[in-house]
C-alpha positions as CSV (number, residue, x, y, z in Angstrom):
1,M,12.5,-9.2,4.1
2,I,8.9,-8.1,2.8
3,E,7.6,-10.0,1.0
4,A,4.1,-9.4,-1.8
5,F,1.2,-11.3,-2.3
6,L,-1.5,-10.2,-5.6
7,L,-4.6,-12.4,-5.7
8,P,-8.0,-11.8,-7.3
9,A,-10.5,-10.5,-4.7
10,D,-12.5,-13.3,-4.4
11,Q,-9.9,-15.9,-3.3
12,I,-8.4,-14.4,-0.5
13,P,-8.3,-16.7,2.7
14,A,-10.5,-15.9,6.3
15,T,-7.8,-15.9,8.0
16,D,-6.3,-13.4,6.0
17,Q,-9.8,-11.4,5.7
18,R,-10.3,-11.0,9.8
19,L,-6.2,-9.7,10.0
20,M,-6.8,-7.3,7.1
21,L,-9.7,-5.9,9.0
22,A,-8.3,-5.6,12.2
23,L,-4.9,-3.8,10.6
24,L,-7.9,-1.8,9.1
25,Q,-9.8,-0.7,12.8
26,T,-6.3,1.1,14.3
27,H,-6.6,3.9,10.8
28,F,-10.2,3.6,10.8
29,E,-13.3,4.6,13.4
30,G,-16.2,2.4,12.2
31,A,-14.4,-0.5,9.6
32,H,-17.2,-3.3,10.1
33,W,-17.1,-6.4,9.3
34,P,-19.7,-5.8,6.7
35,Q,-18.6,-2.7,5.7
36,F,-14.9,-4.3,4.6
37,Q,-16.7,-7.3,3.3
38,A,-18.8,-4.9,0.9
39,D,-15.4,-2.9,-0.2
40,L,-13.8,-6.3,-0.9
41,G,-16.7,-7.7,-3.1
42,D,-16.4,-4.6,-5.2
43,K,-12.5,-5.0,-6.2
44,D,-10.8,-7.5,-8.1
45,W,-7.9,-7.5,-6.8
46,V,-5.9,-7.4,-3.4
47,I,-2.2,-6.6,-2.7
48,L,-1.0,-8.3,0.5
49,L,2.1,-7.3,2.0
50,K,3.8,-10.3,4.3
51,L,6.6,-9.9,7.0
52,A,8.0,-13.7,8.3
53,G,4.5,-14.3,7.7
54,V,2.9,-11.2,9.3
55,L,0.4,-8.7,7.7
56,K,1.9,-6.0,7.3
57,G,-0.1,-3.7,4.9
58,F,-2.6,-4.6,1.7
59,T,-4.8,-2.4,-1.0
60,T,-7.8,-3.9,-2.4
61,F,-8.2,-2.0,-6.6
62,G,-10.4,-2.7,-9.3
63,F,-9.3,-2.6,-12.7
64,Y,-11.8,-2.2,-15.4
65,P,-12.6,-0.8,-19.0
66,A,-13.9,2.7,-19.6
67,Q,-14.9,4.9,-22.3
68,R,-13.4,8.0,-23.1
69,E,-14.6,10.5,-25.4
70,G,-14.9,7.1,-27.7
71,E,-11.8,5.4,-27.2
72,T,-11.7,2.4,-24.4
73,V,-9.5,2.7,-21.7
74,R,-8.4,0.9,-18.0
75,I,-8.9,2.4,-14.8
76,V,-7.3,0.9,-11.6
77,Y,-9.9,2.1,-8.8
78,S,-8.0,2.2,-5.3
79,G,-10.1,0.5,-2.6
80,D,-9.3,0.0,1.7
81,T,-5.4,0.8,1.3
82,I,-2.9,0.2,5.1
83,T,-0.3,-0.7,5.9
84,D,1.0,-0.4,9.9
85,P,2.6,2.5,11.1
86,S,6.5,0.2,10.7
87,M,5.5,0.7,7.1
88,W,5.0,4.2,6.6
89,S,8.5,4.8,5.4
90,N,9.4,1.5,3.0
91,P,8.2,1.6,-0.4
92,A,7.7,-2.1,-0.6
93,L,3.7,-1.3,-1.1
94,A,4.0,1.5,-4.1
95,K,6.3,-0.7,-5.4
96,A,4.3,-3.6,-5.2
97,W,1.3,-2.0,-6.8
98,T,3.6,-0.6,-9.8
99,K,4.5,-4.7,-10.9
100,A,1.3,-5.4,-10.3
101,M,-0.5,-2.9,-12.7
102,Q,2.3,-3.9,-15.2
103,I,1.8,-7.2,-14.7
104,L,-1.9,-6.6,-15.5
105,H,-1.9,-4.2,-17.8
106,G,1.0,-4.8,-19.6
107,A,1.3,-4.2,-23.1
108,R,-2.1,-3.5,-23.8
109,P,-2.6,-0.7,-25.9
110,E,-5.4,1.6,-24.1
111,K,-4.3,4.9,-21.5
112,L,-4.0,3.9,-17.9
113,Y,-5.6,5.7,-15.2
114,W,-5.4,5.6,-11.6
115,L,-8.7,6.8,-10.2
116,L,-8.3,7.7,-5.7
117,I,-10.4,8.8,-3.5
118,S,-8.9,10.3,-0.1
119,S,-9.9,11.5,2.4
120,G,-6.4,11.5,3.7
121,Y,-4.0,14.1,3.2
122,R,-1.1,11.7,2.9
123,T,-2.9,9.7,0.8
124,Y,-3.6,12.8,-1.3
125,R,-0.2,14.0,-1.3
126,F,1.4,10.6,-2.6
127,L,0.1,11.2,-6.0
128,S,2.6,14.3,-6.5
129,I,5.3,11.8,-5.6
130,F,4.3,9.3,-8.0
131,A,2.8,11.6,-10.6
132,K,4.3,14.5,-12.9
133,E,0.2,15.5,-13.5
134,F,-3.0,14.6,-11.7
135,Y,-5.6,16.9,-11.0
136,P,-7.6,17.9,-9.0
137,H,-3.7,19.7,-8.5
138,Y,-3.1,23.6,-6.4
139,L,-1.2,24.9,-9.2
140,H,-4.0,25.1,-12.3
141,P,-7.7,24.3,-13.0
142,T,-8.8,20.3,-13.3
143,P,-8.9,21.3,-18.0
144,P,-12.4,20.4,-18.5
145,P,-12.5,17.5,-20.6
146,V,-10.2,16.0,-18.0
147,Q,-13.1,17.6,-15.5
148,N,-15.6,15.3,-17.3
149,F,-13.9,12.1,-17.4
150,I,-13.1,12.8,-13.3
151,D,-16.8,13.5,-13.3
152,Q,-18.4,10.3,-15.6
153,L,-15.9,8.5,-13.2
154,A,-16.9,9.3,-10.1
155,Q,-20.7,9.0,-10.8
156,E,-20.6,5.8,-12.5
157,K,-19.1,4.9,-9.3
158,F,-20.5,6.3,-7.1
159,Q,-24.3,7.7,-8.7
160,G,-25.7,10.5,-5.6
161,N,-23.2,10.1,-2.8
162,Y,-20.7,12.1,-5.7
163,D,-21.3,15.6,-5.8
164,P,-20.0,17.2,-8.8
165,R,-19.5,20.5,-8.1
166,L,-17.0,19.9,-4.9
167,G,-15.9,17.0,-6.7
168,I,-17.0,15.1,-3.4
169,V,-18.2,12.1,-2.6
170,R,-20.1,11.4,0.6
171,L,-20.2,7.2,1.5
172,P,-23.4,6.4,3.2
173,Q,-20.8,4.5,6.1
174,P,-18.0,6.8,5.6
175,Q,-14.2,5.2,6.9
176,V,-13.2,7.8,9.2
177,L,-9.7,8.7,10.0
178,T,-8.9,7.7,13.9
179,P,-7.7,11.1,15.5
180,N,-4.0,11.1,15.6
181,L,-3.7,10.0,12.0
182,R,-6.7,12.8,10.7
183,L,-4.6,15.5,12.3
184,V,-2.6,17.8,10.4
185,P,0.2,19.0,12.1
186,T,0.3,22.7,12.6
187,E,4.0,23.0,11.1
188,N,3.4,21.8,8.2
189,S,3.3,24.3,4.4
190,D,3.2,21.6,2.1
191,R,1.2,23.4,-0.6
192,H,-0.4,20.1,-1.7
193,V,-1.8,19.3,2.0
194,G,-2.7,22.9,2.4
195,F,-4.8,22.5,-1.4
196,F,-6.6,18.6,0.5
197,L,-7.2,20.9,2.5
198,Q,-8.7,24.0,1.2
199,K,-10.5,21.2,-1.0
200,N,-12.1,19.0,0.9
201,P,-12.6,20.9,4.2
202,G,-14.7,17.7,5.1
203,H,-12.1,15.4,5.4
204,I,-12.4,14.5,9.2
205,Q,-15.7,13.7,8.2
206,G,-14.7,10.8,5.9
207,D,-15.6,12.7,2.9
208,E,-13.8,11.9,-0.1
209,L,-11.9,13.6,-2.9
210,V,-12.1,12.1,-6.5
211,C,-8.4,13.1,-8.0
212,L,-7.1,11.5,-11.0
213,A,-3.7,10.3,-12.8
214,E,-2.8,8.3,-16.2
215,V,0.0,5.5,-15.6
216,S,2.3,5.8,-17.8
217,T,6.3,6.4,-17.8
218,E,5.7,9.6,-19.1
219,N,3.8,10.8,-16.7
220,L,5.8,9.3,-13.9
221,T,8.3,11.7,-11.7
222,K,11.7,10.8,-10.7
223,A,10.8,8.9,-7.3
224,G,8.0,7.3,-9.5
225,L,10.5,6.0,-12.4
226,R,13.0,4.7,-10.0
227,I,9.8,2.5,-8.3
228,W,8.2,1.4,-12.1
229,H,11.7,-0.5,-13.0
230,S,12.4,-1.3,-9.3
231,S,13.8,-5.1,-9.6
232,Y,10.9,-5.6,-6.4
233,A,8.9,-9.3,-6.7
234,V,4.9,-9.7,-6.8
235,N,3.6,-13.1,-5.9
236,I,1.4,-14.2,-8.2
237,L,-1.2,-16.7,-6.0
238,S,-4.8,-17.6,-8.1
């Protein structure tokens, strides 16, 4: 059985950190220790997935307040997120992530938004499985107030590395997916995937598309609600 562990980013044992980097390097070219440490140091929490004590996946994320039109909201910003290929059809990471949101956000009155940057179509495609409404979206332009909020968050987080004209982040040391993961099957006709490729033509070089979705039961798809209401347990370590 896959076990999930939620712990502060600054309390990950060194052995787990090395295993996290090794897993990351199976998916991304140019993933090195200093870069990994810098990303980890910028995050607040980590979810580790283990099977019989063996690391099978992880995600790092920041969790912080922000202002939107004079209102205080909360932001969950996803960082490095990787699972072993044997886990690709397993919903454990999605279940653990949603349980972590329930634990950390709890009964807070503030709205919770998911800030996600994506250099791979699989990551972007998950938004449509999880959320009814997210941006950018192929069906309609991003409403100006939402785009202004995306620009605000991205400029605060990435500063000059964010291009507001394109909605793209170009990091100084981008993580580029390995060739087998960045290529899109020619038979793929999914409109979300097609839109992502159009919106982020530099994804092969590691360009990141900035995306936003509200995390709320009202905005969850049927699949998202099943994940949200699952009885999956997360072990909290501190």
